[in-house]
C-alpha positions as CSV (number, residue, x, y, z in Angstrom):
1,M,0.0,0.1,0.2
2,V,3.2,2.4,0.8
3,E,4.7,1.6,-2.4
4,K,1.6,2.1,-4.2
5,G,0.7,5.2,-3.2
6,D,-3.1,5.4,-3.6
7,V,-4.3,4.0,-0.7
8,L,-5.0,6.8,2.0
9,A,-6.4,5.2,5.0
10,V,-7.6,1.5,6.3
11,F,-10.8,1.2,8.5
12,S,-11.2,-0.9,10.6
13,G,-14.3,-2.0,13.5
14,H,-13.3,-4.0,16.7
15,D,-14.9,-5.3,19.5
16,H,-14.0,-2.7,22.2
17,T,-15.5,0.5,23.0
18,N,-12.8,3.3,22.0
19,A,-12.0,4.6,19.0
20,F,-9.1,6.2,17.7
21,G,-6.6,7.0,14.7
22,V,-3.2,7.1,14.3
23,K,-1.0,8.2,10.4
24,H,1.5,5.5,9.4
25,K,4.1,5.8,6.4
26,G,1.7,8.5,5.1
27,I,-1.4,6.1,5.8
28,D,-4.1,7.0,8.1
29,I,-5.3,3.5,10.5
30,V,-8.6,4.0,11.8
31,N,-10.5,1.9,14.8
32,S,-14.0,2.8,15.2
33,L,-16.3,2.2,17.7
34,S,-18.1,-1.0,18.4
35,T,-21.6,-0.6,16.8
36,R,-23.3,-4.2,19.3
37,S,-24.8,-4.0,22.2
38,Q,-24.2,-6.8,24.9
39,N,-27.7,-8.4,25.3
40,D,-30.2,-5.7,26.2
41,R,-27.3,-3.6,28.1
42,F,-25.9,-0.6,25.8
43,S,-22.8,1.4,26.6
44,S,-22.8,4.6,26.0
45,Q,-19.9,4.2,24.3
46,Y,-21.3,1.9,21.4
47,G,-21.5,3.7,17.8
48,Y,-20.5,3.9,14.2
49,R,-17.7,5.7,12.1
50,I,-19.1,7.8,9.0
51,I,-17.0,8.1,6.5
52,E,-17.9,11.1,3.7
53,I,-15.3,10.8,0.4
54,D,-16.2,13.3,-2.3
55,E,-16.4,11.3,-5.9
56,R,-14.6,14.7,-7.2
57,D,-11.8,14.6,-5.7
58,T,-10.7,10.9,-3.7
59,S,-7.5,12.6,-2.8
60,K,-9.2,13.7,1.0
61,Y,-11.9,12.3,3.2
62,A,-13.6,13.7,6.1
63,T,-14.5,10.8,8.9
64,R,-16.5,11.3,12.2
65,V,-17.9,9.6,15.1
66,M,-21.3,8.5,15.9
67,H,-22.4,7.1,19.5
68,W,-25.9,5.4,19.8
69,Y,-26.7,8.2,22.6
70,S,-26.4,11.2,20.0
71,L,-29.5,9.0,18.4
72,F,-32.5,9.7,20.6
73,T,-34.1,13.3,21.8
74,V,-36.3,13.7,24.5
75,K,-39.0,14.1,22.0
76,D,-38.3,10.6,20.3
77,I,-37.9,9.1,23.8
78,L,-42.1,10.7,24.0
79,E,-43.0,9.5,21.5
80,L,-41.9,5.5,21.9
81,K,-43.6,5.8,25.1
82,K,-46.7,7.4,23.3
83,N,-47.0,4.8,21.0
84,G,-46.6,2.2,23.4
85,D,-43.3,1.0,23.1
86,I,-42.2,0.7,26.5
87,F,-39.2,-1.3,25.8
88,G,-37.8,0.7,23.3
89,S,-38.7,4.2,25.1
90,K,-36.7,2.9,27.9
91,T,-34.0,2.0,25.9
92,A,-33.4,4.9,24.5
93,A,-33.5,6.7,27.8
94,G,-31.2,4.4,29.2
95,V,-28.5,5.1,26.6
96,T,-29.4,8.6,26.2
97,F,-28.5,8.7,30.0
98,R,-25.5,6.6,29.8
99,G,-24.5,9.3,26.8
100,L,-24.8,12.3,29.2
101,I,-22.8,10.5,32.3
102,Q,-20.0,9.8,29.6
103,R,-19.7,13.5,27.9
104,F,-19.3,14.7,31.4
105,Y,-16.6,12.1,32.6
106,T,-14.6,12.4,29.2
107,K,-15.4,16.6,29.6
108,T,-14.0,16.2,33.6
109,G,-11.3,13.5,32.1
110,R,-9.8,16.3,29.6
111,I,-10.0,19.1,31.9
112,F,-8.0,16.5,34.6
113,C,-5.2,15.5,31.8
114,R,-4.8,18.9,31.1
115,I,-4.1,20.5,34.5
116,V,-1.7,17.1,35.0
117,T,0.1,16.9,31.9
118,G,0.0,20.9,30.6
119,K,-1.0,19.4,27.4
120,K,-4.1,19.6,25.7
121,N,-5.9,16.0,24.4
122,T,-6.3,16.3,20.9
123,Y,-8.7,12.6,20.4
124,K,-12.0,14.1,18.9
125,D,-15.1,12.1,19.5
């Protein structure tokens, strides 16, 4: 891949709840969040990666991680409940609540990292 020079990135998923990327010899190696859930337990870290490539310029791409907890709004949860989907409304509410906790810990962890090390965490959600 390196010798040919025509590969920008390699994307893969994995069975853990973190996502990261590194550049190695000019190629981005990008790992994504786990998309699964364990039975009916939903981690706030589960999600997926969106990769956008413009067909007119394939020399670059954009990517971002989406967490499951960002999929539901309070309106969605209330609508599910109104329609009698108790399991769906409870699941959506649980994922959304865990997401709030996850965002809080992520933010405070980054602040703590900056205080202790003096460096900014550049990992993008």
